[in-house]
N, C-alpha and C positions, 0 to 999 in steps of 0.2 A: 795706791793709798797705803800709808804707813801708819800702824796704830802703835802708841806707846803708853807705859805707866810707870810711876817710880817703883824701884826695886824689882821690876819685871822686864823679861826680855821682849823687845818690840816685835811686831808681826807686820808682814806686808801682804796686801791682796794682790791677787792675779790682776792682770792688766785688764782694765774695763774700757769699753767703748760707749760713748753715749750717742745713741742715733740722733741723726739731725732731722732736717725736714725731708720727707720724701720726694726725690727728685726723678726716679727712674725705675724701669722694670728689668729683670734679669731672668734668663732661662735657666732654671737649676737641673731639671730633668727635661731631657730632649724627647720629642715624641718619636715612637719607632714602632715597626711592624704595620706597614702600610698595604692595605688590600682595599681596592675601590668599593665604596659602599659599606665598609665594615670599620667599627671603631679601631682606632690604634690600639695595637697590643700593650704598648707603653704610653700611657697618657702623660702630657707635659705637665709640669710643676713650675709656677713663676712666683718669684719674689719681688716685693716691693722695697727698693732700697733707697738710701741717701746717697749723697753725692760721693762718699767714701766707701760705699759698697756695703755698708751695714743693713741688717734686715730691719726695716721700720714696723716693730710688732703692733703698733697702734694703728696702722694704716688700715682702711676699709675701702669698700667700693666694688667695682666689677672690672674684670680684664677680658678683652674680647680678641678673639682670633680672626684673622684675614689672611687671604693669600697675597704673599709678597712677590710671588713669581709662579710661573706655571699656569696651566688652565684646569678648571674644575670647581667644585662647590664644597665649602666647609659648612658641616651642621653641628648642632650642640657646641656652638662656637663660643660660649661665654661662661664664665666661672667667677663666682664671688670671692672676694678677698677676706680672709679670716685670720686674724693676727699677723697681717702682712703676707699672707701666703694664698695664692690662688690654685686650686688643685682641679684641672680638668677630669672629668669622669668619663664622657663619652663623645669625645671630639672625634669627628669622622670626616674622611676626605672622600670625594666622589670624582673620578677624573682618571687620566693616565698621564705617565710619563714623570719628569722631574719638577718638583715644586719646593717652595719654602713658605713658612708660615710667619707672619708679624703678630706680635701680641701687643696690644695697647690698652692704656686707660686714661681716663681724663687727666689732664695737667701732668702727665708723667712722660718721660722718654720711652718709647717703644722698644721692644726686644725682638729679635728675629732667630729662627731657628736654623739648624744646619740645613742644607739640601737633602731632600727626601725623595724616594722613589716608590711609585704605586707598583706593587708586585703584579705583574701581568700573567698571561698564559704562558706555560712552560715552552720553551723554544729549543732548549739544548741540554745535553747531559755534560757534567764536569766531573772528572775524576779527583776527588778530594784526598783519597788515600790510594796510591798507586799499588797495585800487586807487586809482590817481589817472590823470588823462586824458591824452590823446594827440591826435594826428590820427586821425579816424575811419578805420577800416580797418587801422592799424598797431597793433603790439602796445603794450599800456598801458606808460606810462613807468614806473610802479611796479607791478610784478605782485603779486596778493595772495598771502598765506599764511594758511591756515586751519587751526586746531587743533580736535582732537576731544577734548572735556572731559568729565569726570563731574560729578556733582551738586556736587562740592566744589571744582570747578575744576582738578582734576588732568588733566594730559594723559594720554590713555588710549594708551599706547604699544602696545597689542595691536591697535589699530585700523589696518588697512592696506586699507581700501577705497577705491573711487573717490569724489571730492568733484566735484560738477558745478555749473557756474555757468550761469545764465540771467537774461535781462533781467526786473528786478522794476519798474523805472520808466523811462520814456522808451520810445524806438523803436530798431529796429536788430536785427541778428543778430550772433551770437558765432562766433568761430573759436577752435580750441584751448581748448576750454572745460571740459576734464576734466583733473583732476590726481590721481594715486594718492597716498593718505595713506602715509607712511613713518614708522613709530613714532607714529603719531597726528598727523602734521602734513602737510598737503597743500600743496606749493609750486608754484604756477603758473609757467609760463615764457614762453609766448608767447600768452597771452590777448588778444584784440583784439575791438573792437566795430566792426562794419560797419554803415554807414548814414549817415544824415544827422547833421550836428553838432547839439549840444545837450547837455542834462543826462541822466544815466543813473545808475541804481543797479542793483546786481547781487544775486541770490538765490543763495545757496550751500547745496547739499542733499547729504545723505549717507544711506545705508541705515541705518534705525533709530535716526537722531538728529535733534534739531530743527534746523531750518534757521536760517540766519544772512543778514541783509541788510546789504549795505555802505552807506556813507555815499554821498550824491549827488556825483558828480563830472562835470566837463565834458569834451565832445569838441570838437574844433575842425576846420576845413577847412585843409589845408596850402596852400602857394603852387602857383601853376600850374605844372604841369610837362609836359602833354601835351595835343594837340588830337586828338580822336578823332571818328569817324563813328558816329552811332546807326543800328543795323540798320532796315530792310534795306539792303543793299549794292548792290542793283540797282533802278532806277527806270527807267520807261519813258515814252515819249510819242510824238507824230508831229512830224515836222520843223517847227521853229518854234513849237511848242507847249509851254507849261510843263508838268512833270510832276504829276499829281494826287497822287502820292505823293514829294513833294520831298525831297532830302538834308536831314539835320539834323546839325549839328556841335556838339559840346560842348567847352569848355575844363576840364580836370580837374586834381586834385592827383595825388601819386604813388599814392594809395590808391583812385583813381577817383572820388572825390567832385568833384560839379561845383562850380568855383570861382564862385559867384555874383556876386562883387564884380569879377571881371575884365571889362573894357570893350575894345572894339575893332571893328575890321571885318575880317570873314574873306572871303577871296577864293577863288574856284574857278579851278582850273588844268586845261586840257585837255592830258592827257599822252599820248592815243593816239586816233587818228582825225582825219580832215580834216573840220572843221565850224566854225561861228561860234558863239561863246557869247554868250547874252544874259543878263542879271539875274544876273550872276557874282559879285556881292557881297552880303553880309548882316551886318547888324550883331548883335553879341553882346547879348542880353537875358537878364539872370541866368545868364550863362555859356553861354546856347544860342543858335545862329545857325540859322535856318530859311531854305532857299533857295526860297522859294515862287514866285518869278518866273524860276527858272533854267530856260532853254531851249538847245536846240542846233539849228541849222540846217544840214542836210546830208543826205546820202545814207542809206538805210535800212541800219542796221547797229549795231554796239556801239561805244562811245566810252568812255574811261577819264578820270576826273577825280580830282584831289586837291585838299585845301584847305590854306590857310595863314593864319597871323596872327602878326605881330610875332615872328618867329623860330621859330615853332611850325608844324609841318606834319604832316598825317595820314598814319600808316602804311599804313592801309588805303585802298585804291581804291575809288571808287564807279563801277559800271558804269551808263552811261546808254544805254538801247537805244532807237533811233528806228525805229518800226514803221510799216508800211503799213497798208491797210484791214483791218479784222476779216474772217477768212478762215475759221477753224475753232475748235473746242473741243478741248483737250486735258487730260488728267489730269496735275496736278503732284503730287497724291496720288490713287491709284486706290482705290475702295471695297474693303471687305474682300470675299473670295470666298465667305465663308459667315458667316451670321448665324442666331441662334435666332429663331423667330418672335416677333414683337412686340418685340424686343429692339434697341436701337441698335447700328448698325455699328461695330466697334471702329475701323475705319479709316474716317473719314469723308471722302467725296471732296472734293477741291479741284481746280477746273476754271478753266483760263485761257482767255481769248479771245486768239488769236494771229493774226499775219498769215499770208501764204502762204509767208514765210521762217521761220516759228516764232517770231518776236519777240512779246512780250507787247504787246498793244494797252492801254496804260495808260488811255487815255481812253474805253474801252469800257464800257458801263453795261447797262441793262436787267436781265433776270432769267433764271435758269436752272432749269427744273422737271423733275421725274423722273417716269416712267410705268414700269409694269412689264407683262411679258407672260409667260405668259399672265395675263389680267387677272382671276384668281381670289383676288387679295389686293390690298391697298392699301398704297402707300407713304405713310409718315408723315414729316412735316418735309420735304416733297418740293419745296419752291420757296425759293429764296434770291435775294438782289439780287447784282448784279455790282458790285463795288466796285474802282475802279482795274483793270479788267480781269480780276478774280479773283472767283469764285463760291466761297464757303466754307460748306460744309454742316457743321452741327453736331449735328443730332438726327435724321439719316435713319434710319428703322426700316422693316421690312417686315412687315406684318400679313397673313400668308398660309400656306397649307397647305404641308406639306413638300414640297419639289420644288426644281427649278432654274428660275430665272427670268432673263430679259433686263431690265435696267435701261436706259432710254432718256433721255438728258440732252438736252433742247433749249433753244436760247436765243432770246429774243424779237427778237434782231437778226440771227441767221443761220438758214439753212434746214437745214444738214446738222447731224443730230444726233451724239451720242456715245454709245457703248453699253458695258456691260459685264455680265458673266455673274456671278449670286449664287445660292448654293444656300441655301435656307431649311431650317434644321434644327428638330427639335422644340425648343420652348421649355420653360420650367419651368411644372410643374403649378399651374394656378390655380383648377381648378374639378373636381368630383366630379360625374360625370353618370351617369344610368341609361341605359345602352344597351339594356337590356330591364326596363322596369318591373316591380315583382311584381305578382302578381295581387292586386287590393285586397280581395278577398273570400275568406273561408276559414272552414272549421269549426274549432272549438277543438281543438287538438292534431294536426290533420292538416296535411301539408306543403301549402305554397302551390302552387296549380296551375301556376302560372308562377312560376319561380324568378327572382330579379333577377340582373342583370349589370351591373357598375359598370365606369366607365371614368375614368382621371385624364387630363385633357386640359389643354392650354396655352391661352393667350388665344384662339387661333383655332380651337380644337377638334381639334388634333392630339393623338393618344394618346400619353402620355409613357411610355416603357419604364421602369416602376418596379417593384421587387418588394417584397413586404412582406406584410401581412395587412390584409384588410378585414374589419369588423364592423358588426353592427347592435345598438343598443341602444335600450331604452325611454326616451322623452323626456317622459313625463307629469310634471307638476310634482310630484305627490305619488304614489309607488306604493302607498301604503296607503289612499288614499281618491280619490274622483272616478272620472270615466270611465277605464276600462283599469286599475283598481286591482287588484292580484293577478295581472296577466298575466305570463306567463314565456315566454321565447324559447328555442327548441331549434335546435342547429346553426347558431348566429348568427355564425360566423366562416368566412372563404373566404380562399383563398390569392391574393394578389395578384401576377400574373405578366405582365411586359411591359406593365404599365399597367393590366390587365384582371383583374377577379375575379368568378368564376362561383360563385355560392351553390347549395348543393345540400342538400335536406332541412329548409330554414327553415320553421319553423311557429311559430304562437302558440297559447298555451293559456291560457284565461282566459274571463271572462264575455262575453256578448254585448255588442257596442258598439264604437265606434271606438277605436283605439290608435295613438298617435302614435310612430313609431320614427324614429331617425337612423342613417343610414349613413355610416361614417368610413373613410378610407383615406389614407395619405400626408399626414396633418395637415389634411385637407380633410373636408367633410362635406355631406351633404344630407338633409332631413328630408321625410317623407310620412306619410300616414294610412292605416292598413289598417282593415279591418272583420271583426271576428268575427261570423259570422252564425248564425243558427238554421238547423237542418237543413231547414226548410220553404222557406228562401229558395232552396235549391237543388233543389226538387222538379221533376220533369218537368213541362213546361208546354205544352199543346197550344194553338195559337193559331189564330185565323181568319187569312186572307189577303186582302189586297186588292191582287193583283198587277198590275203594268202588263203588258198582254198585247199590246199592239200590235207589229207586225212579227215576231210569233212564228208558226211553224206549229203545228198542233194536236199533232204528236209532241213538239215542243220545250216546249209547254205542260205536257203530261203528264209529261215527264221532270222538269221544274221542281218540279210539285207533288208527285211521288212523292219527290224529293229533300228538299223542304221538310218534307213529313209525317215522313220518316226522322230528320231533324235535329231536329226539334221533340220527339221522343220521347227525346233524348239529355239527360242531366243537365247542367245549366249551358249547355245550348245553345238559344237561343230564336231561331228564324228567324221574321221577320216579312214580309218581302217580297223582291222580287229585282227587278233591272233587267236588260234585256237588253243585249247588248254594244254595240249600235250606237244606244243611246239614252242620252243624258246622265243621269247619276244625279240631276241636279237636277230632271228630270222625273218622277221616281219618286214615287208617292204616299205616302211614308213619313210625312209629317205627317198625313194622314188616317188611316193606320192606328194611328199613335201616339196620335192623339186617342181613337179608339175603345178602345184596349187600355191607355191610361194607368194605370188602376186596377190592372192585373195585371202589366204588364211592368216589367222593370228596365232594358231597353235596346231600342233598335231597330237591327236589322243590316240592311244591304242586301247582297244576294248578286248579284254579277255573273253573268250567264248563262255568260260564257266561263270562269268559274273553277269551274264544278260539278265537272270532273273533277280538280281539285286540292283535294282534301278539307282537307288541313291548312291551307290558306290561309283556310278559312272557319270553323274551329272556334274561334270567338272566346268569350271569357268574357263572362258577364253582368255589367253595371255595376251 
């Protein structure tokens, strides 16, 4: 529009558009931020427009939202039109997958949103900022940022768990390798790769989502910043003799990486002690200088050394000890005071060869061996070489019964031993043994005449104090056929107390023949064979005797014969002969008696004359 007036300059208005009749809807602000069952984080705004796209501010009414595609439900899906604008406030989608929304109003052309995605459960990690290299040991120049996404690539803002980095390619170790995801994004701040320079790739992992691998990036070694001494910081030798464990000096960058390209000559400086240095320089090779010829000529005692090269000096001093002749052994690490039988000592002894003043004799060699007393056990791993005056044990163990022992350490170059006291404790159970074997023969359904006693023992036979249950079970391959088929056990369990189980009332019921059984306790087992015998096997058996009668008086002979006759009449007791107290059993004519009676006897028993008054000692069951 143009405005004019006489004698005045005219004026022109801005271009104006007159809205026509409302004809359509337009999406001005798209809905965004979809999570099933939760209102859109960005709510849609809809304009009522005329055919030319002008806002019809006079328009009123209601705009409704419906699904144009996809599956699910829209709620809070209507908004009033005010001055031609419909602003939704709580529009919510409940469903999964991709969808679109149609906005409609009576008499107007509808409008449709862009395609939308419902943010689902996190399925994978995505590296949105790749890590980039730096000096090894220092924080990465570009710290990684990792997103948690669903299958559609949406950031899962509900994921707030740790994301952890590890080495996927290359070598080294990581520090500050965990970041907590906040609203689905894990941002690392101080992640560093420690180790040698080279190429590295990182693996990022989070709970319940697929991992992501970074691109390969490079680590480098920085410029030299420090000269350091490698451990040990104490070396020893004799006056004028180079140490067998010489000092080693390295040139490093700020992160502790050896600068292999640095060259130069390192000098040793005597800072304490009055002595003469020899071999006091060493050349850096790949960043390392070894003082293999370094020696000090002087009095017995301790000297202090530092090292320098081109403006760098070590901050740590090296102690150089000059020792006299080897005089004794001392513990630098004492052995454990207790150990389980057959187990290695948790504190393995380290023994030094020292002079009379206590200085380590670094030139000493030879061996150190261990013996133990009482000698009822065996030390294992009991001999080591002395290296640079030090004997380091690594596998010393004591295979012995429970008790207290003295360990004696002796050197091949010294006469005075070193001792320590160690208590051997019960070890772990490794075997189930029969302290009292069961009677091998029995009648079906009757208790075994000798009930078994089991023990859990360690490798040396010490009883292991363990509680639980011991039991015996049939171990025939087929319980329905074959030898021992149909056999049953009665009272086949016993209480295991302090490592010992006493069975009571154990019996077998079944057909005549051998039965294989397995006793078990504490996860261990042992197997034996028992026999169900016919009643005739246990019938009283009177036998003839071929006694050795030398050195016996007539009354003694009569006593033995009466006793043997009485025993022979007992069920399951078969007395074949005797041996007098003062005659070795080997002289007894048992083999002759056995040959005569082999067709009738199940066993041959020898009865010593001095045991006749201890009846319980000769009631032995037939075999």
